[in-house]
N, C-alpha and C positions, 0 to 999 in steps of 0.2 A: 310677787304674786298679787299684791294689792292692786297694782296698776292694771291688771287684767280683769278685775271684778266689774260687773255691770254697774251702771250709774244708778243712783237713787234720785227720787223726785224732790231734790232740795236745790235751792239756788245758791251757788257759791258766791263769796264776796272776794273781789279782787280788784286791783287797779286796772284801768283800761290799757290797751296795748300802746296807745300814744304816750302814756306816762312812762312805760317801760322804755320806749324808744328815746324819749327825752333824757331819761336817766342814763341810757347807753351813750348818747351823744355828749351829754354833759361830762361824762367820765373820761372823754378822750381829749387830752391836752393837745392844743395846736391844730385841732380839726378844722376850726374856722379859717385857718390861714391857707388851706389847700386851694390852689388855683383850679378852676373847673377844667381847664384844658389838660391838666396833669393826671386826671383820673384814668385808670385802666378799665376796660370793659370787654364783655364777651356776650354775644348773642348766639344761642344754639337752638335751632328749631328742627324737630324731626317728626316724621309721620310714617306709620307702618300700617299695612293691611295684611294680616296673616290668616290663613285657613288651614285646617287639618282635620284628621280623623275621617271616619266614614260611617254611614249608617247612623246608629243611635249615639255615636260618639263624635259626630261631625260638629265642628265649631268654627267660629270666625271672630277675630278680634281686630279692632281698629283703634289706633292711638294717635294722638296729636300732643306732643310735648314741647313746651316753650320755656327756655331758661334764659334769663337776662341778668347779667352780673355787672356790678360796678364796684371797683376796688381801688385802694390806694395804699401804697407803702410810704411811710414817713420815717426818715432817719432823724430822730430827735437829737441824738448825740452819738458819741462813739459807743456808748453802752446801751442806749435805749432805741428800740425799734417798734414802730406802731403799724399794724396792718388793719385796715377797715374794709368791710365787704358788705354789699347789699345784694341779695338774690331775690328775684321775683320768678316764680315758677307757676306755670299753668299746665294742667293735665286734663285731657278729654279722652275718656276711655269708653269704648262701646264693645260689647261682646254678645254673641248669640250662640246658643246650643239648641239645635232644632228650632222650635218656635218661641223659645224663651229668650228674651233680650234683657240685657243690663246696660245701664248708662250711668257714668259717673263723671262729674266735673269738679275739679278742685283748683283753688287759687291760693298760693302760699307766698308769704312775704317773710324773708329771713334776713334780718340785719345781724352782723357779728363784728367783733373786734378782737384783736390780740395785741397786748402790750408786752414786749419781751425785753428782758434785761440780761446782760452778760458782762461779767468782769472776770478777773483772774481766778478767784475762788468762789464766785457766786454766779448762779444762773436762776432765772425765774421768769414767770409770765403771769399775766392777769388777763383772763378771757371772759367774754360775754357773748351771749347769743339769745335771740328772741325768735319766736315763730308765731305767725297767725295764719291759719289754714281754714278756708271756707269750703264746705262740702255741699253738694246737691246731687241727686241721681235717683235711680230706681230703688224704691223701698226705703229711701232716706228722706227724713224731713230736713229742712235747712239746719245745718250744723256748723259750729265754729269751734276750732281748737286753738288755744293760745298757751304758750309756755315761754318761760324765761329761765336762763341758767347762767350762773357765774362760777368761775373757778380760779383758783390761785395755785401755782406750783412754784416751789422753791427748792433749790439744791445748793448745798454748801460742801465743798471738798477741800481738804488740805492734808498733805502728807499721806498718812495711812487711814484717814477717816473720811467718810462720806455720809451725808444726811439728806433725806428727801422728805418733803412735806407737800401734800396735795389735799386741797379743800375744794369741795364742789357743793353747790346748792341749786336745786331745780324746783320750779313750781309750775303747775299746769292746770288749765281750766277747760272744761268742755260745756258748751251750750247746745242742748239737743232737745228742743221742744219741751222744756220742763224737766227732762231727765238729765239734770246737770251734774257735773262731777268736778271735784277739786282735789288735787293731790299735791303732796310735798315730798321732796327727797333731799337728803343731805348725806354727803360722804366725806370721811376724813381718813387719810392714809399717811402713816409716818413710818420711815425705816431709817435705821442707823447701822452702818457697816464699817467694820474695822479689818484691815489687812495686817497680818502678822508677818514677821520675817519668814521668807520661804514661800510656801504655797498654801498658806492657811488664811481663812477669813471667817469672821463671826458676824452674823447679821440678826438684828431684831426688827420685827415689823409689827405694827398695830394697825388695825382697820376697824372702822365703825361706819355702819350704814343704817340710816333710819328712813323708813318709807311710811308716809301718813296718807290715809284715805280720809280726808277731813269730812267729806260728805257723810260718811258712816261713823265718824268718830273712832276709827280703828287705826292702829299703827303696829309696825313690827320693827325691832331694832336688832341688828346683827353686830356682834363684836368678835374680833379675832386677835389673838396674840400668837406670834411664832418666833422661835429662836432656832437658828440654824448655824451649824458649824460644818465647814468643809476643809479638808486637808489632804495633801498628797506629798509623800516624802520617800526618800531612798535611804537605805542603811546598809551596813556591812560592806562598805566599799562599793556601793552600787550593785551588789549581788541581790539585794532585796528591795522591795518597794511596797507601799501600802497606800490605800485611798480610803477616806472616811467621809461619810455624809450623814450627819445626825440632825434630826428635826424634832422639836417639841412644839406642839400647837394646842391652842385652846379656843373653842368656838362656842359662843352663847347667842341664843336668840330669845328675845322677850316680845311677847305679843300682848296687845291691849285692844279690847273691843267692847262695844256696848252690850253685845249679846254673847252667850256662851257658844263654844265651838270654835271653828277656824282650822287653820292648817299650819304645819311647820315644815321648814326646808330640810330635806334629807341630804346628808353628805355621802357621796359615793366613795367606795374603797378604790375603785378604778373606773376611768372613763376614757373612751376613745371611739374610733370609727374604722370601718372597712368598706371596700367597694365590692359588692357581691349581689348578683341578681338571683341567687338561690339562697335567700337568707334563712331558710328553715334548718339548714345544717351546714356547718363549716368543716370541710374536709381537710385533713392534714396536707393534702396536695395543693390546697389553696393558700393564699397569703394570709398570715395572721393579722388580727386587728392592730391598728397603730394607736398608741396612747397619746392623748391630747388633753392635758389638764386645763387648757384654756376654755374648754367647754363648761367648766364648773369653778372658775376662779373668782366668781363674784362680780366680775366686770361685764355689765350688760352691753357695753359699747365697743370694746376691743374685739376684733375678729379672731376666730379660731382657725384651724386648718381645714375646715369643712366648707366647701363651696358647692351649692346646689344650683348655681346659675348655668346658663346655656354655654358659657365659654369654658366650663370645666369639662374634662374628658367624659364622654358617654360610656356607661356600662352596657346599656341596651339600646334605647332609641334616641334619647335626647341628652344633651350635655348636662352633667350634674345629677343624673338620676341614679337611683339605687344606692344612695349613701346610707350605710348602716350605722346609726348612732347608738352606742352601747354604754350602759351603766351597770356596774357590779357593786352592790352594797355590802357584800361579804356575808350577809345573812338575810333571810326573808324579811322584808319590810312591808308595811301596809301602805299601798299606793293609792292616792286619792286623785291627784291631778298633776299636771306638768305644764310648764311654759317654755316654748322654744323661741328665742329672740333672734332676729336676723337684722343685718345692717342696711338693708335696702327695702323700700316699700315695693310690694309686689302688686302690679296692676291687675292681674287676673289670677288670684290664688286658687281658683277652681281648677286650674290646669296642673296643680300639684296635689296629688293624693298621698296619704300616709297609711302604711301598714304598721301595726303595733304587735310586738312579740314580748312574751314573758317566759322566763325559764328558771329552773332550779338545778340545772345540770352542773355538777361540780367542775367539769372541764370547760363549760361555757361554749360548747360546740353544738349541742342538740337543742334547737329552739322550737321544733314542731311546727304546727300551723299557726298563722296569725290569729289574733283575737277576732271573734265575730264582730262585724260592724255595729251590731246593736249593743256591744259591751262598752263602747266608748264613743266620744265625739271629739273631733279634731277640727277646730274652727279658727280661721285667720282673723286677726284683730289689728286695726290701726288704733294706736293708743293716743290719748290726749297729750302725753309727754313727748310726742314725736317719735317714739319707738314703735316697732311693729313685730309681729310674730304670730305663732300658733298657740292656742290654748287647748290642752288635752284634758278632758274630764272623763272619769270612768263612771259608768252607770252604777256599779257597785264597787266598793273598795276591793282591791286585789292584794294578795299577800305572796310576794315572790322575791327572789334574790336578785334577778337580773331583769332589766327592761331595755327594749330596743325599738327604735323608730326607723322606718325605711321609707324614703320618698320615692314615689312612682309618678313620673310626669307624662301627661298626655298631650303636650304641646309646648311651643316656645314661650319662654317667660322673659326675665331680665338677663342681661349678659353675666352679671355677678350677683349672687345672693349668698353672703357669707354668714354662717351661724356665729353669733357672738356669745350666747349663753344658753345653757339648758338647765332648767331648775325643775326638780321633782319634789313633790310635796306629799306628806303623810298627815294623819289627823293630829291636831294639837290637843292639849288638855281640855276637859269639858268646862273649865272655869272661864270667866271673862278675862282673866289674866293668866298667861302661861309662860313658862320658862323651860328651855331645853338647853342642856350643856353637854358638850363633847370634848374630851381630851384625847390627843393622839400623839404617840411617840414612835418615831421610825429611825432605825439605825441600819445603814448600808455600808458595807466595807469589804475590802479585798486585800489580801496579802499574797505577795509572790516572793519566792526565794529560790535562787539557783544553788542547789547542793553541789553541783559540778557544772562546768561550762555547758554541757550538753543535757543536764538533768535539772528541771525546774518543777517545784511543787507550788500549789495554789490553793488558797482557801477563801471562799466568799460567803457572806451571810447577808440576809435581809430580814430584819426583825421589825415587825409592825404591829402595834397594839392600839386599838381604838376603844375608849371607855366612855360609856354613857353615865354621866355623873349622877343623874336624877334617879336612876334605878339600879346603879352600881353593877351594870352588866358590861361585858367587854367582848370584843372580837379580836382574837390574836392570830396573826398571820406570820409565818416564819418559813424561811428556806435556807438550807445550808448546802454548800458544794465544796467537795474536797477532790482535788485533781492533781495529776502529775503528767509531765511531758518529757520524752526522752528522744534525742536525735542520735542516730547512728547509721553510718554507711549509706547515706542518701535517703534514709527513711525517718519518719517521725511517728513515734508510738505515744498515744495519749489515752489516759483513762480518767473517768470522773465518777464520783458517787454523789448523788443529790437527794435531798430530803425536802419535801414540801408538805406543810400542814397548816390548816386553817381551823380554828376552834370557834364555834358560834354558841351563843347562849341557848339557841333552840336545839342544839345537838346535831344539826345538819352539817357535820364536819367534812373537811376534805383532808385526806391522808394518802400521800403517794410518795414513792421512792423509786429511783432509777439508777442503773449502772450503765455506763457507756464506755466502750473501748474502740479505738480507731487506729488504723495504720495507714500512713500517707507517704507517698514517694516524693522526694525532693531533688532527685538527680537531674531531671531534664525539664527545660522550660516549655518545650512543645508537647510533652506528654506526661501526664500525672495520673496516678492511681490512688484510690482510697477505699479501704475495706473497713467496715464498721459493724459492731454488734451492740444492741441496746436491749436491756431488760427493764421493764417498767411494771411495777406492782402498785395497783390502785385499790385502796381499802376505804374509799369514801362511802357516804351513807347510801347512795343509790348506784354507784358504779364500782363494783368489786370484780376486778379481773387481773390476770397476770399475762403479760405480753412479751414475747421474744421476737426480735427483729434483726435480721442480718441483711447487709446491703453492700454493693460494690459499685464504685463510680469511676469513670475515666473521662478526662478532659484532654482532647487531642487537637492541636493546632495543625490541621491537615496541610493547609497552605497558609501563606502569610495573611490572607484575608478570609479564611474559612475555618471555623471552629466547630468541633463536634463534642457534645457532652452526652454520656450515656449512664443511666443509673438503673440498677436491677436490685430489687429488695424482696425479701420473703419474710412473712410474719406468721406467728402462731399465737392464738389467744385462748386462755381458759377463763371462763366467766360463769357466774352463777345462773344467768338467765339464758344460756344457750345449751343445746344438746351436744355434749362432747366438746371437741375442739374446733375452732374456726381457723382456716388456713387462707392466706392471702399472698398473691404475687403482684408486684408492681413493676412496670417498665416505663422509664421516662427518657425520651430522646429529644435533644435540642440541637438544631443545626443553625448556626448564624454565619452569614456571609456578607462581608463588605465587598461586594463584587467589583464595584468601582466606587470612586468617591461620590458619585451621584446616585448610587443604588445600594440600599441596605435591606436584606431579607432575613427573616427569622422563621423557622419552622419548629414547632414543639408538639410532641405527641406523648400523652400520658395515658397508660392503660393499667387498670388494676382488676384482678379477678379474685373473688372470694367464694368459698363453697357455702357459706352462710353468713348472714348479716350479724355483726357483733359489735356495733358501735363504731367509734372513730377509727378509721383506717381499715375497716373490714366491711366495706360496701362497694358495689360496682362503681367504677370511675373510668370514663373514657373521654378524653379531650384531645382534639387536634386543632392547633392554632397556627395560622399563616399570616404574616405581616410583611408588607412590602412598601418601602418608601423610595420612589424613583423620580429623579429630576430628568425627564426625558430630554428636555432642552433647558437652557438657562431660565426660561420663563414658563415652562410647561412641567407640571408636577402631577404625579399619580401616587395615591395611597390606596392600599388594598388590605382589608382584614377579613379573613375567613375563619370561622370556628365551626367545628363539628363535635357534637357532644352526644354521648349515650348515657342515659340514666335509666328510667323506665322505658323510654322510647328514644328514637333518633331525633336529633335537633340540629338545625343549620342556622347560623347567623352570618350574613354576608354584608359587608360595608365597603363601598368603593367611592372614591372621589377623584375628580380630574379638574385641575385649575390651569388657566392660561391667561397671561398678561401680554397681549400682542404688541403694545406700543409703550415701552418704558421710557422714562426720562423727560417726557413732555409735560405740558401743563394739564393735558387730559390723559388720564390713565384708565383705559378700559380693561375689564377682566371678564372672562367667560368661565363657567364652571358647570360641572355635571356631577350628580351623586346618585347612588343606588344603595338602598338598605332593604334587607329581607330577613325575616325571622319566622321560622316555621313553628315555633312554640306558640305564638299568638296568631298565626296565619296572617301576617302583616307584611305589606310591601309598600315602600315609599321610594319613588323614582322621580327625579326632577333635573331640570337644567335652567340656568339663569345667566343674566348679564348684569353687569354693574359698571359704574364709571365714577371716577373722582376727578373733579375739575378745579384746579387752583386758579380761579378767575383773577384774583389779585393776590399780592403777597400775604394778606391777612383775611382773605375771603375764600372759603372752600365749600364747594357744592358736591354732594354725593347723591346717587340715585341707583336703584336696582330693581329688577323684576325677575320672578322665578315662576316657572310653570311646573306643577307637581302632579304626579299620579299617585293616588293612595288607594290601596285595596286592603280591606280588613274583613275577614270572614264573609267573602262573597259580596261585600258592599264596596262600592266604587265612588271615588270623589276626585275631581280634577281642579283643584283651586289654583288661582293665580295670586302670588304674594308680591306685594309692592312695598318699597321703602324709599324714603327721601330724607335728606338732611342738609342743612346749611349752617355754617359756622363763620362768624365774623368777630374778629378781635381788634381792639384799638387801644 
């Protein structure tokens, strides 16, 4: 968080970049012996002109990007390898929204090296990188960013032991018309792992990260210890098995500042993401969020599984849009700010907007409406240390258990923009020095045992306790599952009893239990049946209800390439906040056909009726989705997606694309394409056609160009932009 703070009017003291470059070059043994002709190089120049939107949202962007690389690989010996690289990058970006224009030009110089070592039981590397970036443009005074970083990695492994050591240091400076900034960062990571006989291993890891904002005389230090045991075994002549995963961790952060106040990093109980363009409520008929601990693992450079770039699949209009990033802290926390880091510099961040949601729903499904735009500010920042991302600040601190960010794109951005870290902050102690400590223990295990060849019992537990050592408060999270499965006469009968409870110091507890019984057929491969009953009782602090659900499902392989799946369910709910009982019917039909090797089609229809709204699973739901992928000819492909939804009103979303490559195999490869996108929810239509070509002029010279004519209509506003792109790549 220190790296995202605004600069103060103090001038930092640092060595000039030439001194850093000399130090880099001097540390490379044998560099002076490299013959000039042996250098590898690459020149990559691209230009684009993109327009979009209509009416008050019309925009235009123009980019010119130049990348020039020189690199060399040197085999110093059988064990030592040296890679040296020098990158020069120039960016010229111009954007216009209505009559407001922005212009930015940057020039970057990035030398780097990596010295690698590998032997029988040892691996290691020593790396260095420097950056000088000069800025100018609309609303910017002449600005310069400089940073240098060095790192060492070492791994030793022998027999059943493995040790890893990783050390990194980074320094950065920013000159900005007297508003200068100087920061330092150091990271140390150590892990020791031991494998036992069988399937057991024990791992200890230690991490320390210190971030200094020297301009302000402020710093924060994070320390973490973790001990983890994992084991998997069989017993009683392979009739039984068990798995255990036990983790004990301790996290501490120390803050020092010249003035009182500040912020502390909050550790989530759970973090992940979902793809959902209706983020206000997650219905049981929609996919559940996916857990991704890389969003909060403390590494600001390693990518997570979230990509908001144009190459990611679109949820609504543009690739990478409507990614729901979710944190659950287990109990209400005071939220002050957040920082979202990405691995790619975004040329036009104004084309990515963010919705912010907060919730205290125990189930994590009801999010309500997004926060009013006046309640927060979400601003993109290019940082002096070479990183970039968005800074979220709340106008007034908020107290909630869950926080969610949702990106909404209004135009094309970069092909790949991967989220690397999401950090959320609360208020620190009011003293100039603050300490926050958290201890966490988690035990997950499962035991299976076959009482008879056809009868198996199962017990699974997940025990998780997080303790705040400074105020002796704790959050306890536990779940237990006891089940049995019996196979007889071509059928499988399975029953489960599950308990879930979360205890919070604030008393906002979650308390639920469920019983599940199912009967499945096993006799035929082309036809299977499944009948199920579920009883769920929720006694959480805001959601008190009892639900009974019965369902029947059939999967039928009608023909070798045609499959039908049909599910029918009926639910009854008693709840404190409804009048009487709520009743719900749901019908889900999925038809998938591999009609021919070149054609795959899927049709899914989901309907649910409810006599009154009663929360999750008891609201109106109507979705029809059609998807077709068809290779009409070997070089002619059609994709078609049609969605029809009914919530409060009827909604249509249509997306079609046709591509054709008429002359394959030659040095010139042209391609033609057409696309159509319509969305009645926003009264939006985008229809276009384009042509592109790739010319391999020489074995190492490739030229690309393309043009697209688009019709855009949005709420009776019309725009017909022409988009252009060109790129040339030469390697030697």
